[in-house]
C-alpha positions as CSV (number, residue, x, y, z in Angstrom):
1,M,-17.6,12.6,6.2
2,I,-18.2,12.7,9.9
3,E,-21.6,11.0,9.5
4,F,-19.8,7.8,8.6
5,L,-17.4,7.8,11.6
6,T,-17.7,6.6,15.2
7,P,-15.3,7.8,17.9
8,V,-12.4,5.9,19.3
9,S,-13.5,3.6,22.1
10,K,-13.6,4.7,25.7
11,S,-11.2,1.8,26.6
12,V,-8.6,3.3,24.3
13,L,-9.2,6.8,25.6
14,A,-8.8,5.6,29.2
15,H,-5.5,3.8,28.2
16,R,-4.3,7.0,26.6
17,E,-4.7,9.0,29.8
18,V,-2.2,6.8,31.7
19,L,0.5,6.8,29.1
20,P,3.7,8.7,29.8
21,A,4.4,12.1,28.3
22,G,5.9,12.3,24.9
23,V,4.4,9.1,23.4
24,L,2.3,9.3,20.3
25,G,-1.0,8.8,22.2
26,K,-0.3,12.1,24.0
27,Q,0.4,13.9,20.7
28,I,-2.3,12.5,18.4
29,E,-5.6,14.4,18.2
30,V,-8.3,11.8,18.6
31,Y,-12.0,11.7,17.6
32,A,-13.2,11.2,21.1
33,E,-16.7,12.7,21.2
34,Q,-19.5,12.1,18.6
35,G,-19.8,15.1,16.4
36,T,-16.5,16.8,17.2
37,L,-14.0,15.6,14.6
38,P,-10.4,16.9,14.9
39,S,-9.5,19.6,12.3
40,L,-7.7,18.3,9.2
41,S,-5.7,21.5,9.0
42,Q,-1.9,20.9,8.7
43,V,-2.6,17.1,9.1
44,K,-0.5,14.6,7.2
45,F,-1.9,11.3,8.5
46,A,-5.3,10.1,9.6
47,I,-5.8,6.7,11.2
48,L,-9.0,5.1,10.1
49,G,-10.5,1.8,11.1
50,V,-13.0,-0.1,8.9
51,K,-14.9,-2.8,10.8
52,E,-16.1,-4.8,7.8
53,N,-15.4,-8.5,7.2
54,R,-18.6,-10.0,5.9
55,N,-17.0,-10.8,2.5
56,D,-14.3,-12.9,4.2
57,I,-14.8,-16.4,2.7
58,N,-14.4,-17.8,6.3
59,F,-16.8,-15.3,7.9
60,L,-18.5,-16.8,10.9
61,G,-19.9,-13.7,12.5
62,G,-18.4,-11.0,14.6
63,E,-16.4,-8.0,13.6
64,P,-12.8,-6.8,13.8
65,T,-11.8,-4.4,16.6
66,F,-8.8,-2.2,16.6
67,D,-8.4,-1.3,20.3
68,A,-5.3,-3.5,20.8
69,F,-3.6,-1.9,17.8
70,R,-4.4,1.6,19.0
71,K,-3.2,0.9,22.5
72,A,0.1,-0.4,21.1
73,F,0.5,2.5,18.6
74,Y,-0.3,5.2,21.1
75,A,2.4,3.8,23.4
76,L,5.2,4.3,20.9
77,Y,7.4,7.3,20.8
78,P,7.6,9.3,17.6
79,G,10.7,9.7,15.5
80,N,12.1,13.0,14.4
81,W,8.9,13.8,12.6
82,N,7.5,17.0,11.3
83,H,4.0,15.9,10.3
84,K,0.8,15.8,12.3
85,I,-1.3,12.7,12.9
86,I,-4.9,12.4,13.9
87,D,-7.1,9.4,14.7
88,I,-10.6,9.8,13.1
89,G,-12.1,6.6,14.6
90,D,-13.9,3.9,12.8
91,I,-16.4,3.1,10.1
92,E,-18.9,0.6,11.4
93,M,-20.5,-2.1,9.3
94,G,-23.1,-0.7,7.0
95,E,-26.5,-2.3,6.5
96,T,-24.8,-4.0,3.5
97,V,-21.2,-4.4,2.5
98,K,-21.8,-2.0,-0.3
99,D,-22.8,0.6,2.2
100,T,-19.5,0.1,4.0
101,Y,-17.7,0.4,0.7
102,F,-19.5,3.7,0.0
103,A,-18.7,5.1,3.4
104,M,-15.0,4.1,3.2
105,R,-14.7,5.5,-0.3
106,T,-16.3,8.8,0.7
107,V,-14.0,9.2,3.8
108,I,-10.8,8.3,1.9
109,E,-11.8,10.6,-1.0
110,A,-12.3,13.5,1.4
111,L,-8.9,12.8,3.1
112,L,-7.1,12.6,-0.3
113,R,-8.6,15.9,-1.4
114,K,-7.0,17.5,1.8
115,K,-3.7,15.8,1.0
116,V,-4.0,13.7,4.1
117,I,-2.7,10.1,3.9
118,P,-5.2,7.6,5.2
119,L,-3.7,4.9,7.5
120,I,-6.3,2.2,7.1
121,L,-7.0,-0.6,9.6
122,G,-9.2,-3.0,7.7
123,G,-11.1,-6.2,8.2
124,S,-11.4,-8.4,5.1
125,Q,-9.1,-7.4,2.2
126,D,-11.9,-6.8,-0.3
127,L,-12.0,-3.4,1.3
128,V,-9.1,-2.6,-1.0
129,Y,-11.7,-2.2,-3.7
130,A,-13.2,0.8,-1.8
131,Q,-9.7,2.2,-1.1
132,Y,-9.0,2.0,-4.9
133,R,-12.4,3.5,-5.8
134,A,-11.6,6.6,-3.7
135,Y,-9.2,7.6,-6.6
136,D,-12.0,7.6,-9.3
137,D,-12.2,11.4,-9.4
138,G,-8.5,12.0,-9.4
139,G,-8.3,12.1,-13.2
140,T,-5.2,9.9,-13.4
141,M,-4.3,6.2,-13.7
142,V,-3.1,4.6,-10.4
143,N,-0.7,1.9,-9.5
144,L,-1.5,-0.6,-6.7
145,V,0.9,-2.7,-4.7
146,N,-0.4,-5.6,-2.7
147,V,1.9,-7.2,-0.1
148,D,0.4,-10.6,0.0
149,C,1.0,-14.3,-0.3
150,N,-2.0,-14.4,-2.8
151,F,-2.7,-12.6,-6.0
152,D,-6.4,-12.2,-5.1
153,L,-7.4,-11.9,-8.7
154,G,-10.4,-14.3,-8.6
155,D,-13.2,-14.5,-11.1
156,A,-14.7,-11.0,-11.8
157,E,-18.0,-12.7,-12.8
158,K,-18.5,-14.0,-9.2
159,P,-19.3,-12.0,-6.1
160,I,-16.5,-10.1,-4.6
161,S,-14.6,-11.6,-1.6
162,N,-11.4,-11.1,0.3
163,I,-9.5,-13.5,-2.1
164,S,-11.3,-12.3,-5.2
165,Y,-11.4,-8.5,-5.5
166,V,-8.6,-7.5,-7.9
167,G,-10.6,-8.9,-10.8
168,K,-13.3,-6.4,-10.0
169,I,-10.8,-3.6,-9.9
170,I,-9.6,-4.6,-13.3
171,V,-13.0,-4.9,-15.1
172,D,-15.2,-2.4,-13.3
173,K,-15.6,1.1,-14.8
174,P,-14.0,3.6,-14.6
175,Y,-10.8,1.9,-15.6
176,N,-8.2,3.6,-13.4
177,L,-5.7,0.8,-12.8
178,F,-2.4,1.2,-14.7
179,N,-0.3,-1.5,-12.9
180,Y,-0.8,-4.1,-10.2
181,S,2.2,-5.5,-8.3
182,V,2.3,-8.3,-5.7
183,L,5.1,-8.6,-3.2
184,G,5.8,-11.9,-1.4
185,Y,3.5,-14.3,-3.2
186,Q,3.8,-18.0,-2.4
187,S,3.2,-20.2,-5.4
188,Y,1.5,-23.0,-3.5
189,F,-1.3,-20.6,-2.4
190,N,-2.1,-19.5,-6.0
191,P,-3.8,-21.4,-8.8
192,P,-1.5,-21.8,-11.9
193,G,-4.2,-20.0,-13.9
194,E,-3.8,-16.9,-11.8
195,I,0.0,-17.0,-12.1
196,A,-0.4,-17.2,-15.9
197,L,-2.9,-14.4,-15.9
198,M,-0.5,-12.1,-14.0
199,E,2.0,-12.7,-16.8
200,K,-0.5,-12.2,-19.5
201,L,-1.6,-8.9,-18.1
202,Y,2.1,-7.8,-17.6
203,F,1.5,-7.3,-13.9
204,D,4.5,-7.6,-11.6
205,A,4.7,-10.5,-9.2
206,Y,7.6,-11.1,-6.8
207,R,8.0,-14.3,-4.9
208,L,8.6,-14.3,-1.2
209,G,12.1,-15.7,-1.6
210,E,13.0,-13.1,-4.3
211,V,12.0,-10.3,-2.0
212,T,13.6,-11.6,1.2
213,A,16.9,-12.3,-0.7
214,D,17.1,-8.6,-1.6
215,I,14.7,-6.4,0.3
216,T,16.0,-3.3,-1.6
217,L,14.1,-4.4,-4.8
218,V,11.0,-3.2,-3.0
219,E,12.1,0.5,-3.3
220,P,11.6,1.1,-7.0
221,I,8.3,-0.8,-7.0
222,M,7.0,1.4,-4.2
223,R,8.4,4.5,-5.8
224,N,6.0,4.2,-8.6
225,T,2.8,3.3,-6.7
226,N,-0.1,5.3,-5.3
227,I,-2.0,2.7,-3.2
228,V,-0.4,0.1,-0.8
229,A,-2.4,-2.7,0.7
230,L,-0.8,-5.2,3.1
231,D,-2.5,-8.5,4.0
232,V,-1.3,-9.7,7.4
233,A,-1.3,-13.2,5.8
234,A,2.0,-12.1,4.1
235,I,3.6,-12.2,7.6
236,K,4.7,-15.6,9.0
237,S,2.5,-16.8,11.8
238,A,5.3,-16.9,14.4
239,E,5.6,-13.1,14.0
240,L,1.9,-12.6,14.8
241,S,0.2,-15.5,16.6
242,Y,-0.7,-18.9,15.4
243,K,-4.4,-18.2,16.2
244,N,-4.6,-15.3,13.7
245,N,-2.4,-16.5,10.9
246,A,-2.1,-20.1,9.6
247,S,1.0,-19.9,7.4
248,P,4.5,-20.7,8.9
249,N,6.1,-18.9,5.9
250,G,6.1,-15.2,5.1
251,F,7.9,-12.0,5.9
252,D,9.4,-11.6,9.4
253,G,8.9,-8.5,11.5
254,R,12.0,-6.6,10.3
255,E,11.3,-7.4,6.6
256,I,7.7,-6.2,6.8
257,C,8.7,-3.0,8.6
258,A,11.3,-2.4,6.0
259,I,8.7,-2.8,3.2
260,A,6.4,-0.3,5.1
261,R,9.3,2.2,5.3
262,Y,10.0,1.9,1.6
263,A,6.3,2.6,1.0
264,G,6.5,5.7,3.1
265,I,9.7,7.0,1.4
266,S,7.9,6.9,-2.0
267,N,6.7,10.3,-3.0
268,K,3.7,8.9,-4.7
269,V,2.1,6.6,-2.1
270,S,-1.0,8.5,-0.9
271,S,-2.9,5.7,1.0
272,F,-1.7,2.8,3.1
273,G,-3.9,0.0,4.4
274,V,-3.3,-3.1,6.6
275,Y,-6.0,-5.7,6.1
276,E,-7.3,-9.1,7.5
277,L,-7.1,-7.7,11.0
278,T,-9.0,-9.4,13.8
279,D,-9.3,-8.7,17.5
280,Y,-5.7,-8.8,18.8
281,K,-6.6,-8.3,22.5
282,N,-5.1,-11.7,23.3
283,A,-2.2,-11.3,20.9
284,E,-0.3,-8.3,22.1
285,S,2.8,-9.0,20.0
286,A,0.7,-9.1,16.9
287,A,-0.9,-5.7,17.7
288,M,2.5,-4.3,18.4
289,L,3.9,-5.5,15.1
290,I,1.0,-3.8,13.2
291,A,1.7,-0.6,15.2
292,Q,5.3,-0.8,14.3
293,I,4.4,-1.3,10.6
294,F,2.5,2.0,10.7
295,W,5.3,3.6,12.7
296,Y,7.8,2.7,9.9
297,F,5.5,3.9,7.2
298,I,5.2,7.3,8.9
299,E,8.9,7.4,9.5
300,G,9.4,6.9,5.7
301,V,7.0,9.7,4.8
302,N,8.9,12.1,7.1
303,F,12.1,11.4,5.2
304,R,10.7,11.8,1.7
305,V,13.0,13.6,-0.7
306,A,11.7,15.3,-3.9
307,D,14.0,14.1,-6.6
308,E,11.7,13.7,-9.6
309,D,12.0,17.1,-11.4
310,F,13.2,15.7,-14.7
311,S,12.9,19.1,-16.4
312,K,16.2,20.1,-14.7
313,N,18.9,18.0,-16.4
314,E,21.6,19.3,-14.0
315,L,20.0,17.3,-11.2
316,F,20.6,14.0,-12.9
317,T,23.4,12.0,-14.5
318,T,22.3,10.4,-17.8
319,Y,23.7,7.1,-19.1
320,K,22.9,5.7,-22.5
321,V,23.4,1.9,-22.9
322,P,23.2,0.2,-26.3
323,V,21.5,-3.2,-26.0
324,D,20.8,-5.1,-29.2
325,D,18.8,-2.7,-31.4
326,E,17.8,-0.5,-28.4
327,V,19.5,2.4,-26.7
328,L,18.4,2.3,-23.0
329,V,18.5,5.7,-21.3
330,F,19.1,5.6,-17.5
331,K,19.0,8.6,-15.2
332,K,20.5,8.8,-11.7
333,S,19.5,11.4,-9.2
334,N,22.5,13.4,-8.0
335,K,20.6,14.1,-4.8
336,T,19.5,10.6,-3.7
337,G,21.3,8.2,-6.0
338,R,18.0,6.7,-7.1
339,W,17.8,5.3,-10.7
340,W,15.2,5.5,-13.5
341,I,15.0,4.0,-17.0
342,E,13.3,5.9,-19.8
343,L,10.3,4.3,-21.5
344,P,10.1,5.7,-25.0
345,F,7.0,7.0,-26.6
346,I,6.2,5.0,-29.8
347,S,3.9,7.0,-32.0
348,N,2.9,4.3,-34.5
349,V,1.2,2.0,-32.0
350,N,-1.8,2.3,-29.7
351,N,0.3,3.6,-26.8
352,K,-1.3,4.3,-23.4
353,L,1.5,6.8,-22.8
354,K,1.3,10.3,-24.3
355,S,5.0,11.0,-24.0
356,R,8.3,9.5,-22.9
357,T,8.1,8.5,-19.3
358,L,10.7,7.4,-16.6
359,L,10.3,4.1,-14.8
360,P,12.0,3.6,-11.4
361,C,14.7,1.0,-11.5
362,T,17.8,-0.2,-9.6
363,Y,21.5,0.3,-10.1
364,G,21.6,-3.5,-10.6
365,E,19.4,-3.2,-13.6
366,Y,21.7,-0.6,-15.1
367,L,24.7,-2.9,-14.5
368,G,22.7,-5.7,-16.2
369,A,22.0,-3.5,-19.2
370,T,25.8,-2.9,-19.6
371,N,26.0,-6.7,-19.8
372,Q,23.4,-6.7,-22.6
373,E,20.5,-7.6,-20.4
374,I,17.3,-5.7,-20.9
375,P,15.5,-5.1,-17.6
376,E,12.3,-7.2,-17.3
377,R,10.3,-4.3,-15.8
378,W,11.2,-2.2,-18.9
379,L,10.0,-5.0,-21.3
380,K,6.7,-5.5,-19.3
381,A,6.0,-1.8,-19.2
382,R,6.6,-1.4,-22.9
383,R,4.4,-4.4,-23.8
384,K,1.7,-3.2,-21.5
385,N,1.6,0.2,-23.2
386,E,1.4,-1.3,-26.6
387,V,-1.7,-3.5,-26.0
């Protein structure tokens, strides 16, 4: 994969030299010289920049740079972490956008094979398509969470763009997408037809107000996902800079960092990308917020707890709740207190599931079931498996 990568800029390397001892910049191994990539041995995280934005619908030339982010991130102190981080530099624009996609997919695929989590700094968000395609050879269906004010479904018949790439993910072979969730969408940015399509496809959509009212609902969503993509447009402009983000509404700094930490805590998330980045050299607070988003994701990964060995009944407390004609089965981890609801296998329908499966849920959904309310996520998952 080294043939697709360019080293970290000399400006960042020079900045790294003057940082105080103990900061991340002094601990991270960096791709500093062409042809000498740091070893991936014992590495958990790899920072990767992808300088591609030609499919941005507002593209006017130029390319994103990530120097401001790297300077901000390198200046942070680590938490009580056990995992090694490296910075493998950037993927430059290819001759065509498809060339960039190929390079990005190849590099991420290589990192995933080594059990390394890519921390992606991306230009236009259509790059999520390449991030997703890196899972093609994994042999399993994947779940994608998009933290965004838009659904980005678009028309799959039209050329891909940064607001129209999810349609391509859905219709292009091989079909690997099991579920797509959007956190923080804002209705006035989305055509009614796309809102209806999300419902029709049984995808999960959570409005900005719903998430900010109870940020903890993010946890079970992240617990069941593999790929996380974050569009900086989901963050309110006052938290970044008015130059780089036009929307006054969105997540604030603490909320977006909490979401990143929930993504990290998930045992399944294996790649994390932040997109729609530009040159933040004149917006230091924006670069610092992006750096802190990555910091909180890494913090979450370092505090992962394995609590999903459902073959050992003694590790869980099981609750059976009769609701109408159903008996809903909930399981609570005795170690972490996290909840799941069982999705039954129905043999007489065309079921995508081969056996019973457990769907992450909340304690609130268990309480709702005791009041005869069937959880919406259970209904959606069941209908999706029957189509």
